[in-house]
MIDOSE-1310 file (N, C-alpha, C; in nm, 2 decimals, decimal comma, always signed):
residues 159
mavs	-9,28/+15,16/+12,64/-9,35/+15,21/+12,75/-9,35/+15,11/+12,86; -9,33/+15,16/+12,98/-9,33/+15,07/+13,10/-9,47/+15,02/+13,12; -9,49/+14,91/+13,19/-9,62/+14,84/+13,20/-9,64/+14,79/+13,34; -9,77/+14,78/+13,37/-9,81/+14,71/+13,49/-9,96/+14,69/+13,49
spdl	-10,01/+14,57/+13,52/-10,15/+14,55/+13,54/-10,16/+14,41/+13,61; -10,27/+14,39/+13,67/-10,29/+14,26/+13,74/-10,29/+14,14/+13,65; -10,35/+14,16/+13,53/-10,35/+14,05/+13,43/-10,20/+14,02/+13,39; -10,13/+14,12/+13,36/-9,99/+14,10/+13,32/-9,91/+14,03/+13,43
kafl	-9,93/+14,08/+13,55/-9,87/+14,02/+13,67/-9,90/+13,87/+13,68; -10,02/+13,83/+13,67/-10,07/+13,69/+13,67/-10,00/+13,61/+13,56; -10,00/+13,67/+13,44/-9,94/+13,60/+13,32/-9,79/+13,58/+13,35; -9,72/+13,68/+13,40/-9,57/+13,67/+13,42/-9,54/+13,57/+13,53
lstp	-9,62/+13,56/+13,63/-9,60/+13,46/+13,74/-9,61/+13,32/+13,68; -9,69/+13,30/+13,58/-9,71/+13,17/+13,52/-9,59/+13,13/+13,43; -9,50/+13,22/+13,40/-9,39/+13,19/+13,31/-9,27/+13,14/+13,39; -9,18/+13,06/+13,33/-9,06/+13,01/+13,40/-8,97/+13,12/+13,45
ffgg	-8,97/+13,23/+13,38/-8,87/+13,34/+13,41/-8,90/+13,40/+13,54; -9,03/+13,42/+13,58/-9,07/+13,50/+13,69/-9,11/+13,41/+13,81; -9,11/+13,28/+13,80/-9,15/+13,19/+13,91/-9,08/+13,21/+14,03; -9,15/+13,21/+14,15/-9,08/+13,21/+14,28/-9,05/+13,35/+14,33
lgda	-9,09/+13,45/+14,26/-9,06/+13,59/+14,31/-9,17/+13,64/+14,40; -9,13/+13,70/+14,51/-9,23/+13,76/+14,60/-9,30/+13,88/+14,53; -9,41/+13,93/+14,59/-9,49/+14,03/+14,53/-9,41/+14,16/+14,50; -9,34/+14,21/+14,60/-9,27/+14,34/+14,58/-9,16/+14,32/+14,48
sldl	-9,09/+14,21/+14,48/-8,98/+14,18/+14,39/-9,04/+14,18/+14,25; -9,15/+14,11/+14,23/-9,21/+14,10/+14,10/-9,26/+14,24/+14,05; -9,32/+14,32/+14,14/-9,36/+14,45/+14,10/-9,24/+14,54/+14,05; -9,13/+14,53/+14,12/-9,01/+14,60/+14,08/-8,97/+14,56/+13,94
lism	-8,96/+14,43/+13,92/-8,92/+14,38/+13,79/-9,01/+14,42/+13,68; -9,14/+14,41/+13,71/-9,24/+14,45/+13,61/-9,23/+14,59/+13,57; -9,19/+14,68/+13,67/-9,18/+14,82/+13,64/-9,06/+14,85/+13,55; -8,97/+14,75/+13,53/-8,85/+14,77/+13,45/-8,87/+14,72/+13,31
lver	-8,99/+14,65/+13,28/-9,02/+14,59/+13,15/-9,07/+14,70/+13,06; -9,04/+14,69/+12,93/-9,09/+14,78/+12,83/-9,16/+14,69/+12,73; -9,29/+14,74/+12,70/-9,37/+14,66/+12,60/-9,32/+14,70/+12,46; -9,31/+14,59/+12,38/-9,27/+14,61/+12,24/-9,37/+14,53/+12,15
rfdv	-9,42/+14,60/+12,05/-9,52/+14,53/+11,96/-9,46/+14,52/+11,82; -9,48/+14,40/+11,76/-9,43/+14,37/+11,63/-9,53/+14,31/+11,54; -9,53/+14,35/+11,41/-9,62/+14,31/+11,31/-9,57/+14,17/+11,25; -9,65/+14,10/+11,18/-9,62/+13,98/+11,11/-9,50/+14,00/+11,02
gati	-9,40/+13,92/+11,03/-9,28/+13,93/+10,95/-9,17/+14,02/+11,00; -9,20/+14,09/+11,11/-9,09/+14,18/+11,17/-8,98/+14,10/+11,23; -8,86/+14,14/+11,20/-8,74/+14,08/+11,27/-8,72/+14,15/+11,40; -8,72/+14,07/+11,51/-8,71/+14,12/+11,64/-8,56/+14,14/+11,68
vteg	-8,48/+14,03/+11,66/-8,34/+14,04/+11,68/-8,27/+13,96/+11,56; -8,15/+14,00/+11,53/-8,08/+13,94/+11,42/-7,95/+13,87/+11,47; -7,93/+13,75/+11,42/-7,81/+13,68/+11,45/-7,69/+13,76/+11,42; -7,59/+13,76/+11,52/-7,47/+13,83/+11,50/-7,47/+13,98/+11,55
epgr	-7,59/+14,04/+11,57/-7,59/+14,18/+11,62/-7,57/+14,18/+11,77; -7,52/+14,29/+11,82/-7,50/+14,31/+11,96/-7,63/+14,30/+12,03; -7,64/+14,24/+12,14/-7,76/+14,23/+12,22/-7,74/+14,26/+12,36; -7,82/+14,34/+12,42/-7,81/+14,38/+12,56/-7,95/+14,37/+12,62
smfv	-8,04/+14,29/+12,57/-8,17/+14,27/+12,63/-8,23/+14,14/+12,60; -8,33/+14,10/+12,68/-8,40/+13,98/+12,66/-8,55/+14,01/+12,65; -8,63/+13,92/+12,60/-8,77/+13,94/+12,57/-8,85/+13,83/+12,63; -8,97/+13,86/+12,68/-9,07/+13,76/+12,73/-9,19/+13,78/+12,63
vhsg	-9,23/+13,66/+12,57/-9,34/+13,67/+12,48/-9,47/+13,67/+12,55; -9,55/+13,77/+12,53/-9,68/+13,78/+12,59/-9,79/+13,73/+12,50; -9,78/+13,76/+12,37/-9,87/+13,71/+12,27/-9,80/+13,70/+12,14; -9,85/+13,61/+12,05/-9,79/+13,59/+11,92/-9,71/+13,47/+11,91
ellv	-9,67/+13,44/+11,79/-9,59/+13,32/+11,76/-9,46/+13,37/+11,69; -9,34/+13,32/+11,73/-9,22/+13,36/+11,68/-9,14/+13,24/+11,63; -9,05/+13,27/+11,53/-8,96/+13,17/+11,47/-8,82/+13,21/+11,51; -8,75/+13,11/+11,57/-8,60/+13,13/+11,59/-8,53/+13,06/+11,49
gklg	-8,44/+13,12/+11,41/-8,37/+13,06/+11,31/-8,22/+13,10/+11,31; -8,14/+13,01/+11,25/-8,00/+13,04/+11,23/-7,96/+13,02/+11,09; -7,87/+13,11/+11,04/-7,83/+13,10/+10,90/-7,73/+12,99/+10,88; -7,77/+12,89/+10,80/-7,68/+12,78/+10,77/-7,57/+12,82/+10,67
dsgr	-7,47/+12,73/+10,65/-7,36/+12,75/+10,56/-7,41/+12,77/+10,42; -7,52/+12,71/+10,38/-7,58/+12,72/+10,25/-7,65/+12,86/+10,22; -7,66/+12,93/+10,33/-7,74/+13,06/+10,32/-7,88/+13,04/+10,36; -7,93/+12,92/+10,38/-8,07/+12,89/+10,42/-8,08/+12,92/+10,57
virm	-8,20/+12,96/+10,60/-8,24/+12,98/+10,75/-8,28/+12,84/+10,80; -8,22/+12,80/+10,91/-8,25/+12,67/+10,97/-8,34/+12,70/+11,09; -8,46/+12,64/+11,09/-8,56/+12,66/+11,20/-8,51/+12,59/+11,32; -8,48/+12,67/+11,43/-8,43/+12,61/+11,55/-8,54/+12,59/+11,65
adlg	-8,64/+12,68/+11,66/-8,74/+12,67/+11,76/-8,86/+12,76/+11,72; -8,97/+12,73/+11,78/-9,09/+12,81/+11,77/-9,12/+12,86/+11,91; -9,15/+12,99/+11,93/-9,18/+13,04/+12,06/-9,32/+13,10/+12,06; -9,38/+13,09/+12,18/-9,52/+13,15/+12,20/-9,53/+13,21/+12,33
pgdf	-9,65/+13,24/+12,37/-9,68/+13,31/+12,50/-9,61/+13,23/+12,62; -9,54/+13,31/+12,70/-9,47/+13,25/+12,82/-9,33/+13,22/+12,79; -9,29/+13,21/+12,67/-9,15/+13,18/+12,64/-9,06/+13,31/+12,65; -8,93/+13,29/+12,66/-8,85/+13,40/+12,66/-8,72/+13,37/+12,58
fgem	-8,66/+13,48/+12,53/-8,53/+13,46/+12,45/-8,45/+13,58/+12,47; -8,32/+13,57/+12,43/-8,23/+13,68/+12,44/-8,15/+13,68/+12,57; -8,18/+13,59/+12,66/-8,12/+13,59/+12,79/-7,97/+13,55/+12,78; -7,93/+13,48/+12,68/-7,79/+13,44/+12,66/-7,70/+13,57/+12,65
tlie	-7,75/+13,67/+12,59/-7,66/+13,79/+12,57/-7,65/+13,86/+12,71; -7,74/+13,84/+12,80/-7,73/+13,90/+12,93/-7,63/+13,83/+13,02; -7,61/+13,70/+12,99/-7,52/+13,62/+13,07/-7,38/+13,63/+13,02; -7,36/+13,61/+12,89/-7,23/+13,60/+12,83/-7,18/+13,72/+12,76
mqnr	-7,27/+13,82/+12,74/-7,23/+13,95/+12,67/-7,17/+13,93/+12,54; -7,23/+13,83/+12,46/-7,19/+13,80/+12,33/-7,30/+13,85/+12,23; -7,27/+13,85/+12,10/-7,37/+13,89/+12,00/-7,49/+13,79/+12,00; -7,60/+13,83/+11,94/-7,71/+13,74/+11,93/-7,68/+13,61/+11,85
satv	-7,73/+13,50/+11,91/-7,69/+13,37/+11,85/-7,79/+13,32/+11,74; -7,90/+13,39/+11,73/-8,00/+13,35/+11,63/-8,09/+13,48/+11,59; -8,16/+13,46/+11,48/-8,26/+13,56/+11,44/-8,40/+13,52/+11,49; -8,48/+13,61/+11,54/-8,61/+13,59/+11,58/-8,71/+13,67/+11,50
vaqs	-8,80/+13,61/+11,43/-8,90/+13,68/+11,34/-9,04/+13,65/+11,39; -9,12/+13,75/+11,39/-9,27/+13,74/+11,43/-9,34/+13,66/+11,32; -9,40/+13,55/+11,35/-9,49/+13,47/+11,26/-9,63/+13,52/+11,26; -9,66/+13,60/+11,36/-9,79/+13,67/+11,38/-9,77/+13,80/+11,45
savl	-9,87/+13,88/+11,46/-9,84/+14,00/+11,54/-9,81/+13,96/+11,68; -9,72/+14,03/+11,75/-9,67/+13,99/+11,88/-9,66/+14,10/+11,97; -9,68/+14,07/+12,10/-9,65/+14,17/+12,21/-9,55/+14,10/+12,30; -9,43/+14,17/+12,31/-9,32/+14,12/+12,39/-9,29/+14,22/+12,50
yelt	-9,23/+14,17/+12,61/-9,18/+14,26/+12,71/-9,03/+14,25/+12,72; -8,96/+14,36/+12,71/-8,82/+14,36/+12,70/-8,76/+14,40/+12,84; -8,65/+14,33/+12,87/-8,57/+14,36/+12,99/-8,43/+14,38/+12,95; -8,38/+14,50/+12,98/-8,24/+14,53/+12,93/-8,14/+14,49/+13,04
arsl	-8,02/+14,47/+13,00/-7,91/+14,44/+13,09/-7,89/+14,55/+13,19; -7,91/+14,67/+13,16/-7,90/+14,78/+13,25/-8,01/+14,77/+13,36; -8,13/+14,73/+13,32/-8,24/+14,72/+13,42/-8,21/+14,60/+13,51; -8,16/+14,49/+13,45/-8,13/+14,37/+13,53/-8,02/+14,40/+13,63
ytyy	-7,93/+14,49/+13,60/-7,82/+14,53/+13,69/-7,88/+14,61/+13,80; -7,97/+14,70/+13,77/-8,05/+14,78/+13,87/-8,12/+14,69/+13,96; -8,18/+14,59/+13,91/-8,26/+14,49/+13,99/-8,16/+14,42/+14,08; -8,05/+14,38/+14,03/-7,95/+14,32/+14,12/-7,91/+14,41/+14,24
kadi	-7,89/+14,54/+14,21/-7,85/+14,63/+14,32/-7,97/+14,65/+14,42; -8,09/+14,64/+14,37/-8,21/+14,67/+14,45/-8,25/+14,55/+14,53; -8,24/+14,43/+14,48/-8,30/+14,31/+14,54/-8,22/+14,19/+14,50; -8,10/+14,17/+14,57/-8,01/+14,06/+14,53/-8,07/+13,92/+14,54
hayv	-8,16/+13,90/+14,64/-8,22/+13,77/+14,66/-8,31/+13,74/+14,54; -8,39/+13,84/+14,50/-8,48/+13,82/+14,38/-8,40/+13,80/+14,25; -8,29/+13,88/+14,24/-8,20/+13,86/+14,13/-8,15/+13,72/+14,12; -8,11/+13,66/+14,23/-8,06/+13,52/+14,23/-8,17/+13,43/+14,18
ivmq	-8,29/+13,45/+14,22/-8,41/+13,36/+14,18/-8,42/+13,38/+14,03; -8,42/+13,50/+13,97/-8,43/+13,52/+13,83/-8,32/+13,45/+13,76; -8,20/+13,46/+13,80/-8,08/+13,39/+13,74/-8,10/+13,24/+13,74; -8,15/+13,19/+13,86/-8,17/+13,05/+13,87/-8,28/+13,00/+13,76
ninr	-8,38/+13,09/+13,75/-8,49/+13,06/+13,65/-8,43/+13,05/+13,51; -8,35/+13,15/+13,48/-8,28/+13,15/+13,35/-8,20/+13,03/+13,33; -8,12/+13,00/+13,43/-8,03/+12,88/+13,42/-8,11/+12,75/+13,40; -8,22/+12,74/+13,47/-8,31/+12,62/+13,46/-8,36/+12,60/+13,31
elcr	-8,40/+12,72/+13,26/-8,45/+12,71/+13,12/-8,33/+12,68/+13,02; -8,22/+12,73/+13,05/-8,10/+12,70/+12,96/-8,07/+12,55/+12,97; -8,08/+12,50/+13,09/-8,05/+12,35/+13,11/-8,16/+12,27/+13,03; -8,28/+12,31/+13,04/-8,39/+12,24/+12,96/-8,36/+12,24/+12,81
rlrr	-8,32/+12,36/+12,77/-8,29/+12,37/+12,62/-8,17/+12,29/+12,59; -8,07/+12,28/+12,67/-7,95/+12,20/+12,64/-7,98/+12,05/+12,64; -8,07/+12,01/+12,73/-8,11/+11,87/+12,73/-8,19/+11,84/+12,60; -8,28/+11,93/+12,56/-8,35/+11,90/+12,43/-8,25/+11,90/+12,32
adsr	-8,15/+11,99/+12,32/-8,06/+11,99/+12,21/-7,97/+11,86/+12,21; -7,93/+11,82/+12,33/-7,86/+11,69/+12,34/-7,94/+11,57/+12,28; -8,07/+11,57/+12,31/-8,15/+11,46/+12,26/-8,16/+11,47/+12,11; -8,18/+11,59/+12,05/-8,19/+11,61/+11,91/-8,06/+11,57/+11,84
iael	-7,94/+11,60/+11,90/-7,81/+11,57/+11,84/-7,80/+11,41/+11,85; -7,83/+11,35/+11,96/-7,82/+11,20/+11,97/-7,91/+11,14/+11,86; -8,03/+11,19/+11,84/-8,12/+11,14/+11,74/-8,07/+11,15/+11,60; -8,01/+11,26/+11,57/-7,95/+11,28/+11,44/-7,83/+11,19/+11,42
lmrh	-7,75/+11,17/+11,52/-7,63/+11,09/+11,51/-7,68/+10,94/+11,49; -7,78/+10,90/+11,56/-7,83/+10,76/+11,54/-7,89/+10,74/+11,40; -7,96/+10,84/+11,35/-8,01/+10,83/+11,21/-7,89/+10,82/+11,11; -7,79/+10,91/+11,14/-7,67/+10,91/+11,05/-7,60/+10,77/+11,05
asg	-7,58/+10,72/+11,17/-7,51/+10,59/+11,19/-7,59/+10,48/+11,13; -7,72/+10,48/+11,13/-7,80/+10,37/+11,08/-7,83/+10,39/+10,93; -7,81/+10,50/+10,88/-7,85/+10,53/+10,74/-7,73/+10,53/+10,65
């Protein structure tokens, strides 16, 4: 179901994904979101499956995991309100890179690639801001991953 409310608008403006958008541009993007509800333990996306949408977490706690060579799930990240995921499939059109599971009941807002393309056609300036926001978040994640890799390499070298 499509959504819109002043509370939702205020919440979305406080997230990294929607920052910097003007009122009309934000309203248009909000009109394209679809609310999705998940129970505890529900798998939202699965590693390796085709993906053509991203999600913004409104409420709930999520676990992002990757399947290791041993068959074990490796915890990559925990997500909560204000976080978003799935944006990589919108940029590179590849399959999902991880599995995301609800650790509690969760309310998410989904934005499809098709809606994002419609947004691009309707408001290219706002689309550029959204893409910059996504790129900033990807850069933050890459920096965190670089730090974790360096830490692991240091432990390995000294151990």
